[in-house]
N, CA, C and O of each residue as an XYZ file, in Angstrom:
536
protein
N       0.847     -1.173      0.000
C       0.000      0.000      0.000
C       0.895      1.240      0.000
O       1.854      1.316      0.768
N       0.584      2.198     -0.852
C       1.383      3.423     -0.953
C       1.192      4.302      0.281
O       0.141      4.265      0.921
N       2.216      5.092      0.611
C       2.127      5.935      1.814
C       0.922      6.882      1.815
O       0.321      7.109      2.865
N       0.565      7.432      0.656
C      -0.586      8.348      0.617
C      -1.865      7.620      1.003
O      -2.714      8.175      1.700
N      -2.002      6.393      0.556
C      -3.189      5.605      0.927
C      -3.178      5.251      2.403
O      -4.223      5.216      3.053
N      -2.001      4.990      2.922
C      -1.907      4.686      4.347
C      -2.287      5.898      5.197
O      -2.966      5.762      6.214
N      -1.849      7.071      4.777
C      -2.205      8.288      5.505
C      -3.717      8.525      5.419
O      -4.347      8.900      6.408
N      -4.294      8.306      4.237
C      -5.743      8.457      4.086
C      -6.490      7.462      4.968
O      -7.502      7.808      5.579
N      -5.996      6.229      5.035
C      -6.626      5.219      5.895
C      -6.483      5.608      7.367
O      -7.398      5.382      8.159
N      -5.348      6.187      7.733
C      -5.130      6.639      9.102
C      -6.115      7.751      9.470
O      -6.699      7.735     10.553
N      -6.295      8.702      8.574
C      -7.214      9.810      8.831
C      -8.657      9.301      8.936
O      -9.394      9.681      9.845
N      -9.045      8.443      8.000
C     -10.410      7.906      8.020
C     -10.653      7.062      9.265
O     -11.702      7.176      9.899
N      -9.691      6.219      9.615
C      -9.842      5.387     10.809
C      -9.903      6.209     12.082
O     -10.654      5.884     13.001
N      -9.117      7.271     12.140
C      -9.127      8.140     13.317
C     -10.450      8.891     13.441
O     -10.991      9.039     14.537
N     -10.963      9.360     12.310
C     -12.265     10.033     12.336
C     -13.350      9.066     12.788
O     -14.227      9.431     13.570
N     -13.289      7.834     12.295
C     -14.254      6.817     12.717
C     -14.113      6.531     14.209
O     -15.112      6.381     14.913
N     -12.879      6.456     14.688
C     -12.653      6.256     16.119
C     -13.230      7.379     16.959
O     -13.790      7.133     18.027
N     -13.098      8.623     16.480
C     -13.652      9.767     17.202
C     -15.176      9.707     17.226
O     -15.798      9.992     18.249
N     -15.771      9.336     16.095
C     -17.238      9.240     16.033
C     -17.737      8.132     16.960
O     -18.737      8.310     17.656
N     -17.053      7.000     16.970
C     -17.437      5.913     17.869
C     -17.296      6.357     19.326
O     -18.162      6.067     20.151
N     -16.211      7.058     19.641
C     -16.016      7.576     20.992
C     -17.114      8.552     21.396
O     -17.614      8.500     22.520
N     -17.487      9.442     20.478
C     -18.577     10.386     20.774
C     -19.890      9.656     20.997
O     -20.643      9.996     21.910
N     -20.171      8.652     20.167
C     -21.411      7.889     20.312
C     -21.438      7.152     21.649
O     -22.461      7.143     22.333
N     -20.328      6.541     22.019
C     -20.270      5.838     23.304
C     -20.403      6.801     24.479
O     -21.098      6.510     25.453
N     -19.735      7.947     24.385
C     -19.799      8.925     25.476
C     -21.226      9.413     25.676
O     -21.674      9.585     26.809
N     -21.932      9.635     24.586
C     -23.315     10.096     24.704
C     -24.225      8.974     25.194
O     -25.096      9.202     26.033
N     -24.029      7.783     24.680
C     -24.867      6.650     25.057
C     -24.715      6.310     26.533
O     -25.695      5.996     27.209
N     -23.487      6.372     27.030
C     -23.226      6.054     28.432
C     -23.407      7.260     29.347
O     -23.171      7.177     30.552
N     -23.827      8.377     28.766
C     -24.103      9.620     29.478
C     -22.879     10.167     30.210
O     -22.995     10.759     31.283
N     -21.690      9.955     29.605
C     -20.484     10.544     30.167
C     -20.370     12.010     29.769
O     -19.989     12.858     30.576
N     -20.702     12.294     28.527
C     -20.607     13.655     28.014
C     -21.410     13.743     26.726
O     -21.602     12.746     26.030
N     -21.872     14.936     26.421
C     -22.579     15.160     25.154
C     -22.586     16.654     24.866
O     -22.242     17.468     25.723
N     -22.978     16.994     23.658
C     -23.093     18.392     23.282
C     -21.963     18.864     22.383
O     -21.049     18.115     22.036
N     -22.062     20.129     22.022
C     -21.093     20.687     21.088
C     -19.712     20.863     21.711
O     -18.705     20.770     21.009
N     -19.650     21.116     23.027
C     -18.347     21.269     23.674
C     -17.580     19.944     23.667
O     -16.362     19.923     23.491
N     -18.298     18.859     23.857
C     -17.657     17.543     23.794
C     -17.183     17.260     22.380
O     -16.077     16.758     22.181
N     -18.010     17.578     21.402
C     -17.628     17.368     20.004
C     -16.419     18.220     19.641
O     -15.538     17.763     18.913
N     -16.367     19.450     20.138
C     -15.217     20.321     19.886
C     -13.950     19.745     20.505
O     -12.894     19.742     19.873
N     -14.051     19.257     21.739
C     -12.887     18.650     22.395
C     -12.413     17.429     21.617
O     -11.210     17.236     21.436
N     -13.342     16.611     21.161
C     -12.980     15.414     20.387
C     -12.348     15.795     19.051
O     -11.381     15.166     18.622
N     -12.884     16.813     18.395
C     -12.344     17.238     17.099
C     -10.925     17.783     17.242
O     -10.056     17.468     16.429
N     -10.687     18.591     18.262
C      -9.347     19.151     18.470
C      -8.370     18.043     18.857
O      -7.234     18.030     18.384
N      -8.795     17.124     19.701
C      -7.939     16.001     20.084
C      -7.622     15.124     18.872
O      -6.503     14.632     18.733
N      -8.609     14.931     18.001
C      -8.377     14.150     16.788
C      -7.336     14.830     15.909
O      -6.419     14.178     15.412
N      -7.475     16.134     15.718
C      -6.496     16.870     14.922
C      -5.101     16.796     15.505
O      -4.126     16.634     14.771
N      -4.998     16.914     16.821
C      -3.697     16.847     17.488
C      -3.060     15.474     17.286
O      -1.870     15.377     16.986
N      -3.845     14.426     17.448
C      -3.292     13.067     17.350
C      -3.049     12.632     15.903
O      -2.059     11.956     15.624
N      -3.931     13.009     14.988
C      -3.800     12.557     13.598
C      -2.605     13.217     12.903
O      -1.897     12.559     12.139
N      -2.379     14.484     13.155
C      -1.276     15.157     12.466
C       0.074     14.539     12.835
O       0.920     14.308     11.971
N       0.260     14.276     14.127
C       1.530     13.667     14.526
C       1.610     12.213     14.075
O       2.686     11.739     13.713
N       0.494     11.504     14.093
C       0.504     10.110     13.630
C       0.820     10.031     12.145
O       1.564      9.150     11.716
N       0.264     10.939     11.360
C       0.550     10.944      9.917
C       2.019     11.257      9.665
O       2.646     10.640      8.803
N       2.567     12.201     10.403
C       3.979     12.550     10.229
C       4.886     11.385     10.603
O       5.838     11.086      9.883
N       4.602     10.732     11.709
C       5.451      9.612     12.116
C       5.244      8.395     11.218
O       6.172      7.608     11.032
N       4.051      8.225     10.662
C       3.821      7.129      9.716
C       4.670      7.315      8.462
O       5.316      6.374      8.002
N       4.668      8.514      7.916
C       5.470      8.794      6.722
C       6.962      8.657      7.046
O       7.721      8.110      6.247
N       7.378      9.149      8.205
C       8.775      9.034      8.630
C       9.188      7.559      8.746
O      10.224      7.160      8.213
N       8.384      6.759      9.437
C       8.718      5.344      9.630
C       8.700      4.584      8.303
O       9.550      3.726      8.069
N       7.731      4.897      7.433
C       7.679      4.253      6.110
C       8.957      4.541      5.325
O       9.525      3.645      4.701
N       9.397      5.778      5.359
C      10.613      6.167      4.639
C      11.826      5.421      5.181
O      12.650      4.920      4.416
N      11.930      5.351      6.501
C      13.061      4.649      7.101
C      12.998      3.155      6.782
O      14.017      2.558      6.436
N      11.814      2.544      6.896
C      11.672      1.122      6.584
C      12.071      0.832      5.139
O      12.688     -0.195      4.857
N      11.721      1.732      4.228
C      12.048      1.521      2.814
C      13.533      1.695      2.521
O      14.093      0.974      1.695
N      14.170      2.645      3.194
C      15.575      2.943      2.890
C      16.562      2.142      3.732
O      17.629      1.763      3.249
N      16.213      1.887      4.975
C      17.108      1.139      5.877
C      16.240      0.270      6.790
O      15.978      0.646      7.933
N      15.800     -0.872      6.304
C      14.855     -1.708      7.054
C      15.308     -2.067      8.469
O      14.474     -2.203      9.364
N      16.594     -2.219      8.681
C      17.073     -2.578     10.009
C      16.885     -1.449     11.020
O      16.857     -1.698     12.225
N      16.757     -0.221     10.543
C      16.529      0.919     11.436
C      15.039      1.218     11.627
O      14.683      2.143     12.357
N      14.175      0.445     10.980
C      12.733      0.657     11.089
C      12.221      0.670     12.515
O      11.495      1.594     12.882
N      12.569     -0.324     13.348
C      12.094     -0.298     14.735
C      12.555      0.929     15.516
O      11.824      1.428     16.371
N      13.750      1.416     15.233
C      14.230      2.641     15.881
C      13.366      3.826     15.462
O      13.027      4.677     16.285
N      13.011      3.878     14.175
C      12.147      4.956     13.683
C      10.786      4.909     14.357
O      10.218      5.952     14.684
N      10.258      3.710     14.567
C       8.959      3.580     15.238
C       9.050      4.093     16.669
O       8.155      4.801     17.131
N      10.121      3.744     17.374
C      10.291      4.224     18.751
C      10.483      5.742     18.808
O       9.927      6.406     19.683
N      11.261      6.285     17.885
C      11.439      7.738     17.834
C      10.114      8.430     17.527
O       9.788      9.455     18.126
N       9.362      7.870     16.600
C       8.058      8.439     16.262
C       7.098      8.399     17.432
O       6.351      9.351     17.659
N       7.113      7.300     18.180
C       6.239      7.188     19.353
C       6.623      8.219     20.404
O       5.754      8.827     21.030
N       7.912      8.415     20.598
C       8.355      9.441     21.546
C       7.939     10.832     21.120
O       7.522     11.646     21.944
N       8.055     11.104     19.825
C       7.633     12.410     19.317
C       6.130     12.603     19.514
O       5.685     13.670     19.937
N       5.355     11.568     19.206
C       3.903     11.665     19.361
C       3.516     11.866     20.821
O       2.626     12.659     21.131
N       4.190     11.144     21.716
C       3.896     11.274     23.144
C       4.202     12.687     23.624
O       3.431     13.264     24.391
N       5.326     13.248     23.174
C       5.699     14.606     23.562
C       4.669     15.620     23.077
O       4.249     16.497     23.832
N       4.266     15.499     21.816
C       3.269     16.422     21.266
C       1.942     16.277     22.010
O       1.273     17.274     22.281
N       1.560     15.054     22.340
C       0.300     14.841     23.053
C       0.323     15.476     24.441
O      -0.636     16.138     24.837
N       1.404     15.277     25.172
C       1.491     15.836     26.529
C       1.528     17.364     26.486
O       0.810     18.030     27.231
N       2.368     17.910     25.612
C       2.441     19.376     25.502
C       1.106     19.937     25.009
O       0.658     20.983     25.480
N       0.474     19.242     24.063
C      -0.827     19.673     23.560
C      -1.897     19.672     24.629
O      -2.717     20.589     24.694
N      -1.896     18.647     25.471
C      -2.884     18.584     26.556
C      -2.684     19.747     27.521
O      -3.648     20.380     27.952
N      -1.443     20.019     27.853
C      -1.165     21.101     28.804
C      -1.551     22.459     28.210
O      -2.254     23.245     28.845
N      -1.086     22.725     26.992
C      -1.324     24.044     26.397
C      -2.766     24.228     25.933
O      -3.407     25.227     26.261
N      -3.269     23.267     25.176
C      -4.640     23.412     24.670
C      -5.669     23.236     25.769
O      -6.739     23.843     25.722
N      -5.355     22.409     26.760
C      -6.290     22.232     27.876
C      -6.580     23.542     28.574
O      -7.724     23.833     28.922
N      -5.544     24.327     28.776
C      -5.736     25.643     29.404
C      -6.485     26.600     28.476
O      -7.333     27.369     28.927
N      -6.174     26.550     27.198
C      -6.842     27.443     26.245
C      -8.316     27.086     26.090
O      -9.154     27.974     25.929
N      -8.638     25.801     26.136
C     -10.030     25.381     25.959
C     -10.879     25.620     27.201
O     -12.108     25.613     27.127
N     -10.228     25.832     28.339
C     -10.969     26.100     29.572
C     -11.847     27.341     29.416
O     -12.944     27.405     29.970
N     -11.362     28.322     28.663
C     -12.143     29.546     28.465
C     -13.363     29.311     27.572
O     -14.271     30.140     27.528
N     -13.382     28.189     26.866
C     -14.538     27.837     26.028
C     -15.476     26.862     26.739
O     -16.402     26.329     26.128
N     -15.235     26.633     28.017
C     -16.110     25.767     28.800
C     -15.801     24.287     28.701
O     -16.620     23.451     29.083
N     -14.626     23.959     28.191
C     -14.226     22.549     28.088
C     -13.221     22.267     29.201
O     -12.129     22.836     29.201
N     -13.569     21.405     30.141
C     -12.635     21.106     31.233
C     -11.351     20.443     30.714
O     -11.415     19.586     29.833
N     -10.195     20.830     31.250
C      -8.932     20.246     30.794
C      -8.881     18.727     30.936
O      -8.287     18.051     30.097
N      -9.503     18.176     31.998
C      -9.466     16.723     32.170
C     -10.288     16.009     31.104
O      -9.928     14.905     30.695
N     -11.383     16.612     30.645
C     -12.160     16.003     29.559
C     -11.349     15.995     28.262
O     -11.349     15.006     27.527
N     -10.663     17.097     27.989
C      -9.826     17.157     26.794
C      -8.691     16.138     26.884
O      -8.364     15.482     25.895
N      -8.092     16.005     28.066
C      -7.003     15.039     28.251
C      -7.500     13.614     28.004
O      -6.776     12.801     27.430
N      -8.723     13.305     28.430
C      -9.284     11.965     28.176
C      -9.456     11.719     26.687
O      -9.175     10.622     26.203
N      -9.916     12.728     25.955
C     -10.075     12.569     24.503
C      -8.723     12.359     23.828
O      -8.598     11.525     22.930
N      -7.716     13.110     24.255
C      -6.386     12.947     23.661
C      -5.846     11.547     23.967
O      -5.291     10.897     23.081
N      -5.998     11.081     25.189
C      -5.510      9.744     25.541
C      -6.212      8.671     24.707
O      -5.562      7.771     24.174
N      -7.528      8.767     24.595
C      -8.292      7.792     23.805
C      -7.852      7.815     22.338
O      -7.588      6.767     21.748
N      -7.778      9.002     21.760
C      -7.438      9.097     20.341
C      -5.960      8.812     20.088
O      -5.593      8.401     18.987
N      -5.115      9.023     21.080
C      -3.712      8.637     20.943
C      -3.616      7.119     20.768
O      -2.881      6.634     19.908
N      -4.354      6.384     21.579
C      -4.342      4.919     21.488
C      -4.934      4.464     20.156
O      -4.402      3.550     19.525
N      -6.026      5.089     19.724
C      -6.649      4.730     18.439
C      -5.659      4.954     17.296
O      -5.469      4.072     16.459
N      -5.033      6.122     17.258
C      -4.110      6.409     16.154
C      -2.846      5.555     16.238
O      -2.283      5.190     15.206
N      -2.396      5.235     17.440
C      -1.220      4.372     17.583
C      -1.515      2.975     17.036
O      -0.693      2.396     16.327
N      -2.685      2.439     17.367
C      -3.056      1.117     16.855
C      -3.179      1.132     15.334
O      -2.711      0.215     14.660
N      -3.805      2.169     14.801
C      -3.934      2.276     13.346
C      -2.567      2.412     12.683
O      -2.294      1.762     11.674
N      -1.717      3.250     13.247
C      -0.401      3.472     12.654
C       0.422      2.179     12.652
O       1.053      1.852     11.647
N       0.421      1.453     13.757
C       1.184      0.187     13.813
C       0.646     -0.819     12.808
O       1.422     -1.496     12.133
N      -0.665     -0.921     12.703
C      -1.251     -1.834     11.729
C      -0.899     -1.441     10.303
O      -0.572     -2.297      9.481
N      -0.964     -0.157     10.011
C      -0.642      0.306      8.655
C       0.843      0.158      8.332
O       1.205     -0.095      7.183
N       1.697      0.313      9.330
C       3.132      0.124      9.088
C       3.449     -1.318      8.714
O       4.347     -1.573      7.912
N       2.721     -2.251      9.289
C       2.998     -3.661      9.020
C       2.272     -4.187      7.777
O       2.579     -5.279      7.297
N       1.316     -3.419      7.257
C       0.573     -3.839      6.078
C       1.497     -3.917      4.862
O       2.178     -2.950      4.519
N       1.507     -5.080      4.223
C       2.292     -5.256      3.011
C       3.756     -5.550      3.240
O       4.508     -5.638      2.269
N       4.189     -5.704      4.449
C       5.590     -6.006      4.740
C       5.791     -7.516      4.801
O       4.961     -8.251      5.335
N       6.902     -7.952      4.247
C       7.272     -9.358      4.306
C       8.226     -9.542      5.495
O       9.162     -8.758      5.654
N       8.005    -10.556      6.323
C       8.908    -10.775      7.462
C      10.345    -10.999      7.005
O      10.612    -11.865      6.173
N      11.255    -10.221      7.549
C      12.676    -10.376      7.243
C      13.090     -9.873      5.873
O      14.251    -10.023      5.493
N      12.160     -9.273      5.111
C      12.490     -8.804      3.772
C      13.222     -7.479      3.821
O      12.851     -6.579      4.575
N      14.245     -7.364      3.026
C      14.947     -6.093      2.866
C      14.980     -5.745      1.395
O      14.852     -6.620      0.538
N      15.149     -4.486      1.105
C      15.188     -4.036     -0.291
C      16.594     -3.865     -0.759
O      16.820     -3.491     -1.910
């Protein structure tokens, strides 16, 4: 699968994950309304952008130096974790003025971080032959 298709699949899967999360949150009466949807949308954007960047980075490394692929995945995960933590701290405070509690935003980021991480790992392994090098 080409990298552009993988990025498109990552974006679509993340959006689906956000919609499923919103549906569950409303169904279980944890949260609902436009403020919840806004928090989920911003968290999705924060997680998807870094996941797409690290997916393209890891794909490039896997293609050019397959033995360094696992290192690229670990570096990408560290970068994503850093962006998520800094994003929660900075955006959480900024969203407080819009009536979105920082802890609710942090929960959305944590949930969508896991969703995008699972999608990214699955997409990285799609089409790879075990032990194959170019």
